[in-house]
C-alpha positions in Angstrom: 20.9 -3.7 7.1 23.5 -4.8 9.5 26.7 -2.2 9.0 30.1 -3.4 10.1 32.9 -5.0 11.6 35.1 -7.7 13.6 38.8 -8.1 14.5 38.7 -4.5 16.0 41.9 -2.6 16.7 41.6 0.5 19.0 43.5 3.3 17.6 43.6 7.0 18.5 42.5 10.0 16.5 45.9 10.2 14.6 45.9 6.4 13.9 48.0 5.1 16.6 47.1 2.7 19.1 44.7 3.9 21.5 46.3 3.8 25.0 43.6 3.5 27.8 44.6 6.8 29.5 43.8 8.6 26.1 40.1 7.9 26.6 38.1 10.6 28.5 36.6 9.2 31.7 33.3 11.1 32.2 33.1 9.4 35.5 33.3 5.6 34.2 36.5 3.5 34.5 38.4 3.9 31.3 39.0 0.1 31.0 35.4 -0.8 31.1 34.1 2.1 28.5 36.9 0.9 26.1 36.0 -2.7 26.6 32.5 -1.8 25.9 33.3 -0.3 22.6 35.1 -3.3 21.4 32.5 -5.6 22.5 30.0 -3.5 20.5 32.4 -3.8 17.3 32.9 -7.8 17.7 29.6 -8.8 18.8 27.0 -6.6 16.8 29.0 -5.9 13.8 30.7 -9.3 13.1 32.9 -10.4 10.3 34.1 -7.3 8.2 37.7 -7.8 7.3 38.6 -4.8 5.4 39.4 -1.5 7.2 36.6 0.6 8.5 37.1 3.2 11.0 34.4 4.0 13.5 34.6 7.5 15.4 32.7 7.8 18.6 31.2 10.9 19.8 33.8 11.3 22.6 36.9 10.8 20.1 37.6 7.3 20.8 38.2 5.3 17.5 37.9 1.8 16.7 39.3 0.1 13.1 38.0 -3.1 11.9 41.5 -3.9 10.3 44.8 -2.6 9.7 45.4 -0.3 6.7 43.7 2.6 5.1 39.8 2.8 5.8 37.6 2.4 2.9 35.0 4.7 4.9 35.2 6.6 8.3 31.7 6.3 10.4 31.2 8.9 12.6 28.7 8.6 15.5 28.0 12.1 16.5 26.5 11.6 20.0 25.9 9.2 22.9 22.4 8.6 22.5 22.8 7.3 19.1 25.6 5.0 20.3 23.4 3.6 23.0 20.5 3.0 20.8 22.9 1.3 18.1 23.8 -1.0 21.0 20.2 -2.5 21.3 18.3 -1.5 18.0 20.9 -1.4 15.0 18.7 -1.6 12.2 16.3 1.2 13.1 18.9 3.3 14.4 21.6 3.3 11.7 19.0 4.3 9.0 17.3 7.0 11.1 20.6 8.4 12.6 22.0 8.8 9.0 18.9 10.5 7.8 19.0 12.9 10.5 22.9 13.4 10.5 23.6 11.9 13.6 25.7 9.3 11.9 27.9 10.5 9.0 30.0 8.0 6.7 33.0 9.6 4.9 34.7 7.8 2.0 33.1 5.1 -0.1 29.6 4.9 1.2 28.7 2.1 -1.3 31.6 -0.1 -0.4 30.8 0.2 3.2 27.2 -1.0 2.7 28.3 -3.8 0.5 31.1 -4.9 3.5 27.9 -4.6 5.9 25.8 -6.6 4.1 28.5 -9.3 3.6 29.1 -9.5 7.1 28.5 -12.9 8.6 25.4 -13.2 11.2 25.8 -11.8 14.4 26.0 -14.2 17.4 22.8 -16.2 18.0 22.1 -14.3 21.3 22.4 -10.8 19.5 20.4 -12.0 16.6 17.5 -13.0 19.2 17.6 -9.6 20.7 17.5 -8.0 17.4 14.3 -10.1 16.2 12.5 -9.0 19.7 13.4 -5.5 19.3 12.4 -5.4 15.5 9.0 -6.9 16.4 8.3 -4.7 18.8 9.7 -1.5 16.9 8.3 -2.1 13.6 5.6 -4.5 13.0 5.0 -5.3 9.3 2.0 -3.8 8.4 -0.8 -5.8 6.5 -1.5 -6.1 3.0 -5.5 -6.0 3.4 -7.0 -4.0 0.3 -7.4 -0.7 2.6 -4.0 -1.1 4.2 -2.2 -1.8 0.7 -3.8 1.5 -0.4 -2.6 3.3 2.5 0.9 1.5 2.0 1.1 2.3 -1.6 0.1 6.2 -1.1 2.9 6.1 1.3 5.5 5.6 -1.2 4.2 6.0 -4.6 2.2 9.2 -4.1 5.0 11.3 -3.2 4.4 13.0 -6.4 5.2 12.5 -10.0 7.4 15.5 -10.1 9.6 13.8 -7.5 10.1 10.7 -9.6 10.2 12.7 -12.9 13.8 14.1 -11.4 15.5 11.1 -11.4 13.7 8.0 -13.3 13.7 7.5 -17.0 11.7 9.3 -19.4 8.6 6.8 -19.1 9.0 6.7 -15.3 9.8 2.8 -15.1 10.5 2.2 -11.4 11.4 -1.5 -11.7 14.9 -3.3 -12.7 16.1 -2.4 -15.9 17.9 -5.0 -18.3 21.0 -3.8 -19.6 22.1 -5.6 -22.9 25.4 -3.9 -22.7 27.5 -2.4 -20.0 27.3 1.0 -21.7 23.6 1.2 -22.3 21.7 4.1 -20.9 18.9 3.6 -18.3 16.3 4.8 -20.9 17.7 1.9 -23.4 17.7 -0.5 -20.4 14.3 0.0 -19.4 13.1 -0.5 -22.9 15.0 -3.6 -23.2 13.6 -5.0 -20.0 9.9 -4.4 -21.2 10.9 -6.1 -24.7 12.4 -8.9 -22.6 9.2 -9.4 -20.5 7.1 -9.3 -24.0 9.4 -11.9 -25.4 9.1 -14.1 -22.6 5.3 -14.0 -22.7 5.2 -14.9 -26.4 2.9 -12.0 -27.0 0.7 -12.2 -30.2 -1.4 -9.7 -31.8 -4.9 -9.5 -30.7 -4.4 -11.1 -27.3 -5.6 -9.9 -24.2 -3.4 -9.1 -21.2 -4.1 -8.2 -17.5 -1.2 -6.3 -15.6 -1.3 -6.3 -11.7 0.6 -3.3 -10.5 1.3 -1.4 -13.7 3.2 1.7 -12.1 3.1 4.8 -14.6 1.9 2.4 -17.2 5.0 2.2 -19.4 4.9 -1.6 -19.9 1.2 -1.6 -20.8 1.9 1.2 -23.5 4.8 -0.9 -24.6 3.0 -4.2 -25.1 0.0 -2.4 -26.8 2.3 -0.3 -29.2 4.6 -2.9 -30.1 3.0 -6.2 -29.9 -0.4 -5.3 -30.9 -2.4 -6.6 -27.5 -5.1 -5.0 -25.6 -4.2 -4.4 -22.0 -6.2 -4.0 -18.9 -3.9 -2.7 -16.1 -4.6 -2.2 -12.4 -2.7 -0.1 -9.6 -3.7 1.6 -6.5 -1.9 4.5 -7.0 -4.3 7.6 -8.1 -1.2 9.8 -9.1 0.1 6.9 -11.2 -3.1 6.0 -13.0 -3.7 9.6 -13.9 -0.5 9.9 -15.6 -0.6 6.8 -17.2 -4.0 7.5 -18.7 -2.7 10.8 -19.9 0.3 9.0 -21.8 -1.9 6.6 -23.4 -4.1 9.3 -24.8 -1.1 11.5 -26.0 0.4 8.1 -27.6 -2.9 7.2 -29.2 -3.3 4.2 -27.1 -6.4 4.7 -25.1 -8.5 2.4 -27.2 -6.1 -0.4 -26.3 -5.4 0.2 -22.7 -7.8 0.5 -19.7 -6.0 1.8 -16.6 -8.2 0.7 -13.4 -7.4 2.5 -10.2 -8.1 -0.7 -8.0 -6.4 -3.2 -6.0 -5.0 -6.6 -8.0 -8.0 -8.3 -5.9 -10.5 -6.7 -8.2 -9.3 -8.2 -11.4 -11.9 -10.4 -13.0 -12.5 -11.9 -16.6 -10.4 -13.9 -18.7 -7.1 -13.0 -20.5 -4.4 -14.7 -22.5 -1.6 -13.3 -20.4 -1.2 -12.2 -16.6 1.7 -10.0 -16.2 2.9 -8.6 -12.7 6.4 -6.5 -12.6 7.3 -5.4 -9.1 4.1 -5.8 -7.2 4.6 -9.4 -5.7 6.9 -7.4 -2.9 3.7 -5.7 -1.8 1.5 -8.6 -1.7 2.5 -10.5 1.8 3.3 -14.1 1.8 0.3 -14.8 3.6 -1.8 -13.8 0.3 0.3 -15.8 -2.3 -2.2 -18.8 -2.4 -5.1 -16.2 -2.7 -2.9 -14.6 -5.6 -2.3 -17.8 -7.2 -6.0 -18.7 -7.1 -6.8 -15.2 -8.7 -4.5 -16.1 -11.4 -5.9 -19.4 -12.1 -9.4 -17.9 -12.3 -8.6 -15.2 -15.1 -5.8 -17.0 -17.1 -7.4 -19.0 -19.9 -6.2 -22.7 -20.2 -3.7 -21.8 -22.8 -2.4 -18.6 -21.2 1.0 -17.3 -20.1 2.1 -15.6 -16.8 5.1 -13.6 -15.7 5.9 -12.5 -12.3 9.0 -10.2 -11.6 9.9 -9.7 -7.9 12.9 -8.8 -5.6 13.4 -11.4 -3.6 15.9 -13.4 -1.3 17.5 -16.8 -1.1 16.0 -17.9 1.9 13.0 -16.5 3.8 14.0 -13.3 5.8 12.1 -10.5 7.7 12.3 -7.2 5.9 14.7 -4.7 7.3 12.4 -2.7 9.7 13.8 0.6 8.9 13.0 0.0 5.2 9.6 -1.2 5.9 8.8 1.5 8.2 10.3 4.5 6.5 10.3 3.5 2.8 8.1 0.5 1.9 5.5 -0.1 4.5 4.0 -3.6 4.0 6.9 -4.7 1.7 8.3 -8.3 1.9 10.8 -9.9 -0.3 10.0 -13.6 -0.9 12.0 -16.7 -1.5 11.8 -19.1 -4.1 10.1 -21.4 -1.7 7.5 -19.0 -0.9 6.8 -18.1 -4.4 6.1 -21.5 -5.2 2.9 -21.1 -3.0 1.6 -19.1 -5.8 2.1 -21.9 -8.5 2.0 -25.5 -6.9 -1.4 -25.5 -5.2 -2.9 -24.4 -8.7 -0.4 -26.7 -10.7 0.9 -24.0 -12.8 4.0 -25.1 -14.6 7.4 -23.0 -14.2 8.9 -22.8 -17.8 11.5 -20.2 -17.1 13.3 -18.6 -14.3 15.9 -15.8 -14.6 17.7 -13.8 -11.7 18.7 -10.3 -12.8 20.2 -9.1 -9.5 23.3 -7.5 -11.0 21.1 -5.8 -13.5 19.0 -4.3 -10.6 22.4 -3.3 -9.0 23.1 -1.4 -12.3 19.5 0.1 -12.4 20.1 1.5 -8.6 23.7 3.0 -9.8 21.8 5.1 -12.5 18.9 6.2 -10.2 21.3 7.2 -7.5 23.7 9.1 -9.7 20.6 11.1 -11.0 18.9 11.5 -7.6 22.2 13.1 -6.2 22.4 15.2 -9.3 18.9 16.7 -8.4 19.3 16.5 -4.5 19.1 20.4 -4.1 15.7 20.1 -5.9 14.5 17.3 -3.7 15.5 19.1 -0.7 13.4 22.2 -1.9 10.5 19.8 -2.2 11.0 18.0 0.9 13.7 18.7 3.3 17.6 17.6 4.2 16.3 14.4 6.2 14.2 13.4 3.2 17.5 13.6 0.8 19.6 11.6 3.1 16.7 9.2 3.9 16.4 8.3 0.2 20.0 8.4 -0.8 20.4 5.7 2.4 17.6 3.8 0.6 19.0 4.0 -2.9 22.5 3.0 -1.8 21.6 0.3 0.8 19.4 -1.4 -2.1 22.4 -1.3 -4.5 24.5 -2.7 -1.9 22.1 -5.6 -1.2 21.8 -6.5 -4.9 25.7 -6.3 -5.2 26.4 -8.4 -2.4 23.7 -11.1 -3.1 21.4 -10.2 -0.1 18.7 -9.5 -2.2 17.7 -10.9 -5.6 15.5 -10.0 -8.7 13.5 -13.1 -9.9 11.5 -13.4 -13.1 9.2 -16.4 -13.2 7.4 -17.4 -16.4 4.6 -19.9 -16.1 1.6 -21.6 -17.7 -1.5 -23.7 -16.7 0.0 -27.3 -16.2 -1.7 -29.1 -18.9 -0.9 -26.5 -21.4 1.6 -27.4 -24.2 1.5 -23.8 -25.6 5.1 -22.7 -24.7 7.9 -22.2 -27.0 10.6 -25.0 -28.2 13.5 -22.8 -27.4 14.3 -19.4 -25.9 15.5 -18.0 -29.2 13.2 -15.3 -29.4 14.6 -13.7 -26.5 17.8 -12.8 -28.4 16.6 -11.6 -31.9 16.9 -8.1 -32.7 14.3 -5.5 -31.8 11.7 -4.8 -34.5 11.0 -1.3 -33.5 12.9 2.0 -33.0 14.7 2.4 -29.9 16.9 5.2 -28.7 20.6 4.6 -29.5 19.6 1.4 -31.3 23.3 0.4 -32.1 23.9 -0.2 -28.5 21.0 -2.4 -28.1 21.4 -4.2 -31.2 25.0 -5.2 -30.6 24.4 -6.3 -27.1 22.4 -9.2 -25.1 19.6 -9.3 -27.9 22.0 -10.6 -30.4 23.2 -13.2 -27.8 26.6 -11.7 -27.9 26.6 -9.2 -25.3 27.8 -9.2 -21.5 27.3 -7.0 -18.3 
């Protein structure tokens, strides 16, 4: 994350031009101090052309452009200000979480503009790169470390996630057939879209790598008549998934395995992974490709759904350290390492980034609605940290900084692929909440977001 501006205009607390005499001295030449603030805005936060007001701890204000600001950023203390000058990514996230930075006004619009800002000057980028490497080294994704990484995020407790996810606890990008679809409808639509892309047939076998709370496996078994073996490292998620399968009479068709994806063995008609690739690490992509090749039948199909980027880029160090240890969002070139060495044919690619922005909009609204309960579970810092995570993720998708890819693939020699994509747009053949909303949407080929 790189919040903020360019073309700075010093202003006073009342919005008028700042005279150097207005700046408190604190033993420093006023001209030098003001020049430093302006340098910071110009070189560390380049390119924002919309008006944003930055209020420093000593009362000095700087505006990014004339006009009514979309947001006011208040930096509460000198230490935070100095740390931002040398380590912006970590400092902004931590300082916001701890209340040392406040953002008044449209927080999301501020973050979107921050993400859209052009890169900082090359010298500043080099400095940030080395600081990031020193401050938050990406955590490895070995079997043992992957378990620790999963526990850090997903085992915060089922009760926490039940507060703001949908009824089935689907924690991946939804698919909104219409702009008015509910989150519950959109998650069902996403699962059905995945199933249709995979051309599931009754009696087939499916292996799922990284199953979350198990909703996709239940959907596949219940509505498409397949048998599913689903792998996940999170103890709490697996326990919940097994309970739901028993309650829904699906325990004989689904096996939830508490194990790393590298433990997968056997032969299957279908391989599917929704939201796990971000936790694999690019150094393991070739090995993942070999595993898929070893377990997929010659006429099998596969789908990988992952957050990604348009070009290789290191994970934001604050996100990697505080929220998702070991996370990495791959580019299409990096994802190709899974497919190319094993001669997989990619038969369909879809980018759903705006659907993920909409999903996060729902999550953030629900999260804010239960903030008091979350605060009671954890503390105020946790609430602010997760609000920062959810809002900045939404801003990332809206700005195009991050993407959401779905790849469908088959073994290179297989001709067992559909002639058209028409199956994606038929109406669902099973009951869904508020069915009218879904049947009038993209599943008929007429909807739009």
